Biopython code that builds the backbone (N, CA, C, O; Angstrom):
import numpy as np
from Bio.PDB.StructureBuilder import StructureBuilder

atoms = [
    (1, "MET", "N", (60.165, 27.886, 113.639)),
    (1, "MET", "CA", (60.167, 26.578, 113.027)),
    (1, "MET", "C", (59.321, 26.627, 111.767)),
    (1, "MET", "O", (58.152, 27.010, 111.809)),
    (2, "ALA", "N", (59.901, 26.250, 110.674)),
    (2, "ALA", "CA", (59.204, 26.255, 109.390)),
    (2, "ALA", "C", (58.588, 24.891, 109.136)),
    (2, "ALA", "O", (59.055, 23.870, 109.640)),
    (3, "GLY", "N", (57.542, 24.902, 108.352)),
    (3, "GLY", "CA", (56.905, 23.641, 107.990)),
    (3, "GLY", "C", (56.742, 23.578, 106.485)),
    (3, "GLY", "O", (56.395, 24.575, 105.851)),
    (4, "GLY", "N", (56.986, 22.430, 105.921)),
    (4, "GLY", "CA", (56.807, 22.282, 104.481)),
    (4, "GLY", "C", (57.843, 23.079, 103.713)),
    (4, "GLY", "O", (59.038, 23.007, 104.001)),
    (5, "TRP", "N", (57.375, 23.842, 102.731)),
    (5, "TRP", "CA", (58.271, 24.598, 101.859)),
    (5, "TRP", "C", (58.526, 26.016, 102.365)),
    (5, "TRP", "O", (59.288, 26.758, 101.745)),
    (6, "SER", "N", (57.916, 26.396, 103.455)),
    (6, "SER", "CA", (58.070, 27.775, 103.937)),
    (6, "SER", "C", (59.373, 27.938, 104.711)),
    (6, "SER", "O", (59.892, 26.993, 105.305)),
    (7, "LYS", "N", (59.883, 29.162, 104.685)),
    (7, "LYS", "CA", (61.129, 29.445, 105.398)),
    (7, "LYS", "C", (60.818, 29.800, 106.848)),
    (7, "LYS", "O", (59.660, 30.024, 107.200)),
    (8, "ASP", "N", (61.837, 29.850, 107.680)),
    (8, "ASP", "CA", (61.656, 30.214, 109.078)),
    (8, "ASP", "C", (61.085, 31.619, 109.178)),
    (8, "ASP", "O", (61.561, 32.535, 108.509)),
    (9, "GLY", "N", (60.068, 31.791, 110.010)),
    (9, "GLY", "CA", (59.479, 33.109, 110.227)),
    (9, "GLY", "C", (58.476, 33.520, 109.161)),
    (9, "GLY", "O", (57.999, 34.654, 109.186)),
    (10, "ALA", "N", (58.141, 32.645, 108.232)),
    (10, "ALA", "CA", (57.228, 33.006, 107.143)),
    (10, "ALA", "C", (55.839, 33.342, 107.663)),
    (10, "ALA", "O", (55.192, 34.262, 107.163)),
    (11, "VAL", "N", (55.385, 32.610, 108.654)),
    (11, "VAL", "CA", (54.052, 32.857, 109.204)),
    (11, "VAL", "C", (54.009, 34.229, 109.868)),
    (11, "VAL", "O", (53.064, 34.993, 109.674)),
    (12, "ASN", "N", (55.043, 34.533, 110.653)),
    (12, "ASN", "CA", (55.090, 35.846, 111.303)),
    (12, "ASN", "C", (55.171, 36.973, 110.281)),
    (12, "ASN", "O", (54.537, 38.014, 110.454)),
    (13, "GLU", "N", (55.947, 36.774, 109.219)),
    (13, "GLU", "CA", (56.032, 37.786, 108.163)),
    (13, "GLU", "C", (54.682, 38.000, 107.504)),
    (13, "GLU", "O", (54.310, 39.132, 107.192)),
    (14, "GLN", "N", (53.949, 36.919, 107.292)),
    (14, "GLN", "CA", (52.635, 37.014, 106.679)),
    (14, "GLN", "C", (51.669, 37.773, 107.586)),
    (14, "GLN", "O", (50.909, 38.618, 107.112)),
    (15, "ILE", "N", (51.692, 37.485, 108.869)),
    (15, "ILE", "CA", (50.823, 38.174, 109.824)),
    (15, "ILE", "C", (51.182, 39.654, 109.866)),
    (15, "ILE", "O", (50.294, 40.505, 109.821)),
    (16, "GLU", "N", (52.469, 39.971, 109.952)),
    (16, "GLU", "CA", (52.904, 41.364, 109.999)),
    (16, "GLU", "C", (52.525, 42.109, 108.721)),
    (16, "GLU", "O", (52.129, 43.273, 108.781)),
    (17, "ALA", "N", (52.642, 41.451, 107.563)),
    (17, "ALA", "CA", (52.262, 42.087, 106.301)),
    (17, "ALA", "C", (50.766, 42.342, 106.247)),
    (17, "ALA", "O", (50.338, 43.385, 105.754)),
    (18, "SER", "N", (49.961, 41.409, 106.745)),
    (18, "SER", "CA", (48.512, 41.594, 106.769)),
    (18, "SER", "C", (48.128, 42.759, 107.683)),
    (18, "SER", "O", (47.260, 43.564, 107.345)),
    (19, "ILE", "N", (48.775, 42.839, 108.830)),
    (19, "ILE", "CA", (48.503, 43.941, 109.763)),
    (19, "ILE", "C", (48.921, 45.268, 109.147)),
    (19, "ILE", "O", (48.192, 46.255, 109.250)),
    (20, "ALA", "N", (50.085, 45.302, 108.508)),
    (20, "ALA", "CA", (50.554, 46.537, 107.872)),
    (20, "ALA", "C", (49.600, 46.979, 106.767)),
    (20, "ALA", "O", (49.320, 48.171, 106.632)),
    (21, "ASP", "N", (49.097, 46.027, 105.973)),
    (21, "ASP", "CA", (48.135, 46.364, 104.917)),
    (21, "ASP", "C", (46.860, 46.958, 105.499)),
    (21, "ASP", "O", (46.337, 47.946, 104.984)),
    (22, "GLU", "N", (46.362, 46.357, 106.570)),
    (22, "GLU", "CA", (45.124, 46.835, 107.182)),
    (22, "GLU", "C", (45.325, 48.212, 107.812)),
    (22, "GLU", "O", (44.451, 49.072, 107.706)),
    (23, "LEU", "N", (46.460, 48.426, 108.462)),
    (23, "LEU", "CA", (46.745, 49.741, 109.035)),
    (23, "LEU", "C", (46.849, 50.811, 107.956)),
    (23, "LEU", "O", (46.356, 51.925, 108.135)),
    (24, "ALA", "N", (47.485, 50.481, 106.843)),
    (24, "ALA", "CA", (47.587, 51.438, 105.735)),
    (24, "ALA", "C", (46.209, 51.761, 105.176)),
    (24, "ALA", "O", (45.926, 52.911, 104.843)),
    (25, "ARG", "N", (45.352, 50.752, 105.074)),
    (25, "ARG", "CA", (43.992, 50.974, 104.577)),
    (25, "ARG", "C", (43.205, 51.860, 105.536)),
    (25, "ARG", "O", (42.461, 52.740, 105.103)),
    (26, "MET", "N", (43.367, 51.632, 106.833)),
    (26, "MET", "CA", (42.655, 52.432, 107.821)),
    (26, "MET", "C", (43.162, 53.876, 107.831)),
    (26, "MET", "O", (42.370, 54.810, 107.952)),
    (27, "ARG", "N", (44.468, 54.058, 107.704)),
    (27, "ARG", "CA", (45.017, 55.414, 107.675)),
    (27, "ARG", "C", (44.537, 56.178, 106.450)),
    (27, "ARG", "O", (44.316, 57.388, 106.512)),
    (28, "ALA", "N", (44.376, 55.474, 105.341)),
    (28, "ALA", "CA", (43.897, 56.114, 104.113)),
    (28, "ALA", "C", (42.443, 56.541, 104.248)),
    (28, "ALA", "O", (42.005, 57.460, 103.555)),
    (29, "ARG", "N", (41.698, 55.900, 105.115)),
    (29, "ARG", "CA", (40.278, 56.218, 105.278)),
    (29, "ARG", "C", (40.009, 57.295, 106.314)),
    (29, "ARG", "O", (38.851, 57.636, 106.556)),
    (30, "THR", "N", (41.041, 57.835, 106.924)),
    (30, "THR", "CA", (40.799, 58.868, 107.920)),
    (30, "THR", "C", (40.056, 60.016, 107.273)),
    (30, "THR", "O", (40.211, 60.278, 106.080)),
    (31, "GLY", "N", (39.268, 60.682, 108.048)),
    (31, "GLY", "CA", (38.395, 61.732, 107.540)),
    (31, "GLY", "C", (39.142, 62.911, 106.958)),
    (31, "GLY", "O", (40.370, 62.973, 106.998)),
    (32, "PRO", "N", (38.387, 63.837, 106.422)),
    (32, "PRO", "CA", (38.990, 65.017, 105.816)),
    (32, "PRO", "C", (39.727, 65.870, 106.845)),
    (32, "PRO", "O", (39.395, 65.865, 108.030)),
    (33, "HIS", "N", (40.713, 66.588, 106.378)),
    (33, "HIS", "CA", (41.493, 67.466, 107.249)),
    (33, "HIS", "C", (41.482, 68.866, 106.666)),
    (33, "HIS", "O", (41.156, 69.070, 105.496)),
    (34, "GLY", "N", (41.842, 69.817, 107.495)),
    (34, "GLY", "CA", (41.943, 71.194, 107.029)),
    (34, "GLY", "C", (40.629, 71.945, 107.174)),
    (34, "GLY", "O", (39.745, 71.561, 107.941)),
    (35, "GLU", "N", (40.534, 73.002, 106.430)),
    (35, "GLU", "CA", (39.361, 73.861, 106.505)),
    (35, "GLU", "C", (38.255, 73.348, 105.587)),
    (35, "GLU", "O", (38.517, 72.899, 104.471)),
    (36, "SER", "N", (37.028, 73.421, 106.068)),
    (36, "SER", "CA", (35.881, 72.987, 105.272)),
    (36, "SER", "C", (35.625, 73.959, 104.131)),
    (36, "SER", "O", (35.850, 75.163, 104.254)),
    (37, "ARG", "N", (35.152, 73.413, 103.028)),
    (37, "ARG", "CA", (34.746, 74.252, 101.895)),
    (37, "ARG", "C", (33.315, 74.709, 102.112)),
    (37, "ARG", "O", (32.532, 74.026, 102.772)),
    (38, "THR", "N", (32.978, 75.852, 101.563)),
    (38, "THR", "CA", (31.600, 76.338, 101.655)),
    (38, "THR", "C", (30.745, 75.771, 100.529)),
    (38, "THR", "O", (29.522, 75.705, 100.644)),
    (39, "HIS", "N", (31.398, 75.358, 99.429)),
    (39, "HIS", "CA", (30.690, 74.770, 98.287)),
    (39, "HIS", "C", (31.359, 73.441, 97.919)),
    (39, "HIS", "O", (32.563, 73.262, 98.098)),
    (40, "CYS", "N", (30.552, 72.525, 97.407)),
    (40, "CYS", "CA", (31.016, 71.188, 97.060)),
    (40, "CYS", "C", (32.115, 71.248, 95.998)),
    (40, "CYS", "O", (32.040, 72.046, 95.063)),
    (41, "ALA", "N", (33.126, 70.407, 96.146)),
    (41, "ALA", "CA", (34.246, 70.367, 95.210)),
    (41, "ALA", "C", (33.838, 69.769, 93.861)),
    (41, "ALA", "O", (34.513, 70.006, 92.860)),
    (42, "GLU", "N", (32.749, 69.002, 93.816)),
    (42, "GLU", "CA", (32.338, 68.368, 92.569)),
    (42, "GLU", "C", (31.202, 69.109, 91.870)),
    (42, "GLU", "O", (31.272, 69.362, 90.668)),
    (43, "CYS", "N", (30.152, 69.458, 92.621)),
    (43, "CYS", "CA", (28.972, 70.040, 91.969)),
    (43, "CYS", "C", (28.784, 71.529, 92.258)),
    (43, "CYS", "O", (27.884, 72.156, 91.700)),
    (44, "GLU", "N", (29.625, 72.098, 93.122)),
    (44, "GLU", "CA", (29.585, 73.521, 93.480)),
    (44, "GLU", "C", (28.312, 73.951, 94.207)),
    (44, "GLU", "O", (28.045, 75.147, 94.321)),
    (45, "GLU", "N", (27.517, 72.986, 94.704)),
    (45, "GLU", "CA", (26.351, 73.328, 95.523)),
    (45, "GLU", "C", (26.836, 73.729, 96.914)),
    (45, "GLU", "O", (27.862, 73.229, 97.375)),
    (46, "PRO", "N", (26.109, 74.629, 97.593)),
    (46, "PRO", "CA", (26.527, 75.018, 98.952)),
    (46, "PRO", "C", (26.464, 73.833, 99.922)),
    (46, "PRO", "O", (25.538, 73.023, 99.877)),
    (47, "ILE", "N", (27.460, 73.753, 100.790)),
    (47, "ILE", "CA", (27.478, 72.727, 101.833)),
    (47, "ILE", "C", (26.859, 73.348, 103.077)),
    (47, "ILE", "O", (27.321, 74.396, 103.530)),
    (48, "PRO", "N", (25.820, 72.725, 103.642)),
    (48, "PRO", "CA", (25.156, 73.303, 104.819)),
    (48, "PRO", "C", (26.121, 73.532, 105.988)),
    (48, "PRO", "O", (27.063, 72.767, 106.193)),
    (49, "GLU", "N", (25.867, 74.576, 106.731)),
    (49, "GLU", "CA", (26.708, 74.938, 107.871)),
    (49, "GLU", "C", (26.772, 73.800, 108.888)),
    (49, "GLU", "O", (27.830, 73.543, 109.462)),
    (50, "ALA", "N", (25.657, 73.122, 109.113)),
    (50, "ALA", "CA", (25.630, 72.023, 110.083)),
    (50, "ALA", "C", (26.592, 70.904, 109.664)),
    (50, "ALA", "O", (27.264, 70.319, 110.514)),
    (51, "ARG", "N", (26.661, 70.606, 108.376)),
    (51, "ARG", "CA", (27.584, 69.570, 107.879)),
    (51, "ARG", "C", (29.025, 70.020, 108.057)),
    (51, "ARG", "O", (29.880, 69.231, 108.459)),
    (52, "ARG", "N", (29.297, 71.286, 107.760)),
    (52, "ARG", "CA", (30.669, 71.797, 107.915)),
    (52, "ARG", "C", (31.094, 71.790, 109.370)),
    (52, "ARG", "O", (32.266, 71.566, 109.674)),
    (53, "ALA", "N", (30.142, 72.035, 110.283)),
    (53, "ALA", "CA", (30.468, 72.029, 111.711)),
    (53, "ALA", "C", (30.670, 70.592, 112.217)),
    (53, "ALA", "O", (31.513, 70.346, 113.080)),
    (54, "ALA", "N", (29.896, 69.655, 111.676)),
    (54, "ALA", "CA", (29.971, 68.266, 112.140)),
    (54, "ALA", "C", (31.210, 67.545, 111.621)),
    (54, "ALA", "O", (31.768, 66.687, 112.305)),
    (55, "ILE", "N", (31.642, 67.902, 110.393)),
    (55, "ILE", "CA", (32.789, 67.208, 109.775)),
    (55, "ILE", "C", (33.831, 68.250, 109.375)),
    (55, "ILE", "O", (33.742, 68.823, 108.290)),
    (56, "PRO", "N", (34.813, 68.500, 110.234)),
    (56, "PRO", "CA", (35.845, 69.469, 109.886)),
    (56, "PRO", "C", (36.602, 69.037, 108.628)),
    (56, "PRO", "O", (37.004, 67.879, 108.512)),
    (57, "GLY", "N", (36.793, 69.945, 107.709)),
    (57, "GLY", "CA", (37.534, 69.650, 106.485)),
    (57, "GLY", "C", (36.693, 69.046, 105.390)),
    (57, "GLY", "O", (37.240, 68.528, 104.416)),
    (58, "VAL", "N", (35.373, 69.093, 105.515)),
    (58, "VAL", "CA", (34.491, 68.482, 104.515)),
    (58, "VAL", "C", (34.652, 69.189, 103.167)),
    (58, "VAL", "O", (34.755, 70.414, 103.103)),
    (59, "LYS", "N", (34.672, 68.395, 102.094)),
    (59, "LYS", "CA", (34.874, 68.941, 100.750)),
    (59, "LYS", "C", (33.691, 68.673, 99.821)),
    (59, "LYS", "O", (33.539, 69.342, 98.799)),
    (60, "LEU", "N", (32.842, 67.681, 100.180)),
    (60, "LEU", "CA", (31.738, 67.286, 99.312)),
    (60, "LEU", "C", (30.395, 67.450, 100.018)),
    (60, "LEU", "O", (30.293, 67.321, 101.238)),
    (61, "CYS", "N", (29.363, 67.739, 99.215)),
    (61, "CYS", "CA", (28.005, 67.778, 99.757)),
    (61, "CYS", "C", (27.547, 66.344, 100.023)),
    (61, "CYS", "O", (28.224, 65.395, 99.626)),
    (62, "ILE", "N", (26.432, 66.183, 100.675)),
    (62, "ILE", "CA", (25.942, 64.854, 101.041)),
    (62, "ILE", "C", (25.676, 64.001, 99.806)),
    (62, "ILE", "O", (26.037, 62.824, 99.777)),
    (63, "GLU", "N", (25.049, 64.580, 98.788)),
    (63, "GLU", "CA", (24.710, 63.807, 97.585)),
    (63, "GLU", "C", (25.965, 63.293, 96.876)),
    (63, "GLU", "O", (26.027, 62.125, 96.493)),
    (64, "CYS", "N", (26.960, 64.161, 96.701)),
    (64, "CYS", "CA", (28.197, 63.744, 96.032)),
    (64, "CYS", "C", (28.947, 62.704, 96.861)),
    (64, "CYS", "O", (29.531, 61.773, 96.306)),
    (65, "ARG", "N", (28.934, 62.855, 98.190)),
    (65, "ARG", "CA", (29.605, 61.881, 99.067)),
    (65, "ARG", "C", (28.929, 60.521, 98.958)),
    (65, "ARG", "O", (29.603, 59.493, 98.888)),
    (66, "GLN", "N", (27.582, 60.511, 98.944)),
    (66, "GLN", "CA", (26.861, 59.249, 98.837)),
    (66, "GLN", "C", (27.119, 58.594, 97.485)),
    (66, "GLN", "O", (27.263, 57.375, 97.401)),
    (67, "GLU", "N", (27.177, 59.390, 96.440)),
    (67, "GLU", "CA", (27.457, 58.852, 95.112)),
    (67, "GLU", "C", (28.857, 58.245, 95.070)),
    (67, "GLU", "O", (29.054, 57.159, 94.525)),
    (68, "ARG", "N", (29.819, 58.947, 95.647)),
    (68, "ARG", "CA", (31.200, 58.446, 95.665)),
    (68, "ARG", "C", (31.306, 57.179, 96.508)),
    (68, "ARG", "O", (32.021, 56.249, 96.136)),
    (69, "ASP", "N", (30.602, 57.133, 97.640)),
    (69, "ASP", "CA", (30.626, 55.937, 98.482)),
    (69, "ASP", "C", (30.004, 54.750, 97.767)),
    (69, "ASP", "O", (30.429, 53.613, 97.971)),
    (70, "GLY", "N", (29.012, 54.996, 96.939)),
    (70, "GLY", "CA", (28.374, 53.925, 96.191)),
    (70, "GLY", "C", (29.276, 53.344, 95.129)),
    (70, "GLY", "O", (29.097, 52.193, 94.733)),
    (71, "ARG", "N", (30.250, 54.119, 94.654)),
    (71, "ARG", "CA", (31.173, 53.644, 93.621)),
    (71, "ARG", "C", (32.327, 52.844, 94.196)),
    (71, "ARG", "O", (33.036, 52.171, 93.449)),
    (72, "THR", "N", (32.531, 52.900, 95.499)),
    (72, "THR", "CA", (33.647, 52.202, 96.130)),
    (72, "THR", "C", (33.403, 50.702, 96.060)),
    (72, "THR", "O", (32.368, 50.224, 96.526)),
    (73, "PRO", "N", (34.339, 49.951, 95.487)),
    (73, "PRO", "CA", (34.146, 48.504, 95.408)),
    (73, "PRO", "C", (34.183, 47.872, 96.791)),
    (73, "PRO", "O", (34.905, 48.326, 97.679)),
    (74, "ALA", "N", (33.407, 46.833, 96.956)),
    (74, "ALA", "CA", (33.377, 46.122, 98.233)),
    (74, "ALA", "C", (34.732, 45.471, 98.468)),
    (74, "ALA", "O", (35.346, 44.936, 97.545)),
    (75, "ARG", "N", (35.181, 45.522, 99.687)),
    (75, "ARG", "CA", (36.477, 44.939, 100.037)),
    (75, "ARG", "C", (36.293, 43.459, 100.313)),
    (75, "ARG", "O", (35.442, 43.066, 101.110)),
    (76, "VAL", "N", (37.085, 42.655, 99.659)),
    (76, "VAL", "CA", (37.007, 41.211, 99.824)),
    (76, "VAL", "C", (37.904, 40.814, 100.989)),
    (76, "VAL", "O", (39.054, 41.246, 101.068)),
    (77, "GLY", "N", (37.388, 40.007, 101.875)),
    (77, "GLY", "CA", (38.136, 39.606, 103.056)),
    (77, "GLY", "C", (38.952, 38.346, 102.853)),
    (77, "GLY", "O", (38.930, 37.455, 103.702)),
    (78, "ILE", "N", (39.669, 38.252, 101.749)),
    (78, "ILE", "CA", (40.484, 37.074, 101.485)),
    (78, "ILE", "C", (41.948, 37.453, 101.639)),
    (78, "ILE", "O", (42.399, 38.453, 101.079)),
    (79, "ASN", "N", (42.673, 36.671, 102.383)),
    (79, "ASN", "CA", (44.097, 36.892, 102.545)),
    (79, "ASN", "C", (44.795, 36.192, 101.388)),
    (79, "ASN", "O", (45.039, 34.987, 101.438)),
    (80, "ARG", "N", (45.112, 36.948, 100.352)),
    (80, "ARG", "CA", (45.676, 36.356, 99.142)),
    (80, "ARG", "C", (47.098, 35.834, 99.360)),
    (80, "ARG", "O", (47.560, 34.971, 98.613)),
    (81, "ARG", "N", (47.780, 36.339, 100.354)),
    (81, "ARG", "CA", (49.137, 35.858, 100.614)),
    (81, "ARG", "C", (49.130, 34.397, 101.033)),
    (81, "ARG", "O", (50.097, 33.673, 100.796)),
    (82, "ALA", "N", (48.041, 33.964, 101.656)),
    (82, "ALA", "CA", (47.976, 32.592, 102.143)),
    (82, "ALA", "C", (47.201, 31.689, 101.186)),
    (82, "ALA", "O", (46.955, 30.524, 101.498)),
    (83, "SER", "N", (46.819, 32.211, 100.041)),
    (83, "SER", "CA", (46.052, 31.428, 99.092)),
    (83, "SER", "C", (46.893, 30.275, 98.560)),
    (83, "SER", "O", (48.032, 30.471, 98.136)),
    (84, "LYS", "N", (46.334, 29.086, 98.585)),
    (84, "LYS", "CA", (47.062, 27.926, 98.074)),
    (84, "LYS", "C", (47.287, 28.047, 96.582)),
    (84, "LYS", "O", (48.294, 27.560, 96.069)),
    (85, "ASP", "N", (46.361, 28.692, 95.872)),
    (85, "ASP", "CA", (46.537, 28.877, 94.436)),
    (85, "ASP", "C", (47.793, 29.682, 94.142)),
    (85, "ASP", "O", (48.529, 29.363, 93.208)),
    (86, "SER", "N", (48.047, 30.731, 94.936)),
    (86, "SER", "CA", (49.227, 31.554, 94.689)),
    (86, "SER", "C", (50.509, 30.791, 95.033)),
    (86, "SER", "O", (51.560, 31.075, 94.459)),
    (87, "GLN", "N", (50.446, 29.851, 95.935)),
    (87, "GLN", "CA", (51.623, 29.071, 96.299)),
    (87, "GLN", "C", (51.949, 28.018, 95.246)),
    (87, "GLN", "O", (53.096, 27.589, 95.125)),
    (88, "LEU", "N", (50.933, 27.602, 94.484)),
    (88, "LEU", "CA", (51.151, 26.562, 93.478)),
    (88, "LEU", "C", (51.769, 27.104, 92.195)),
    (88, "LEU", "O", (52.340, 26.345, 91.413)),
    (89, "LYS", "N", (51.658, 28.409, 91.975)),
    (89, "LYS", "CA", (52.150, 28.990, 90.724)),
    (89, "LYS", "C", (53.622, 29.278, 90.783)),
    (89, "LYS", "O", (54.195, 29.769, 89.811)),
]
sb = StructureBuilder()
sb.init_structure("model")
sb.init_model(0)
sb.init_chain("A")
sb.init_seg("    ")
for serial, (resi, resn, name, xyz) in enumerate(atoms, 1):
    if name == "N":
        sb.init_residue(resn, " ", resi, " ")
    sb.init_atom(name, np.array(xyz, "f"), 0.0, 1.0, " ", f" {name:<3s}", serial, name[0])
structure = sb.get_structure()
């Protein structure tokens, strides 16, 4: 049952799209795969054996990983599909 200007099933489509977006984001964040490098891919410093054993497929040293994590923009928890502003345009 639709309400207002929305078509039948619009709410379910919106929920499914939000879930699909979140699943895609989570899959993209899965850890490294494959064989670990012995030296960092960015700065060429040696990666400690303990780090390589703890994180299979590691490519970056701790410092480079922390720097890269600091550059990641914060994720905003707004569902833009349901924004009234986007519906008015």
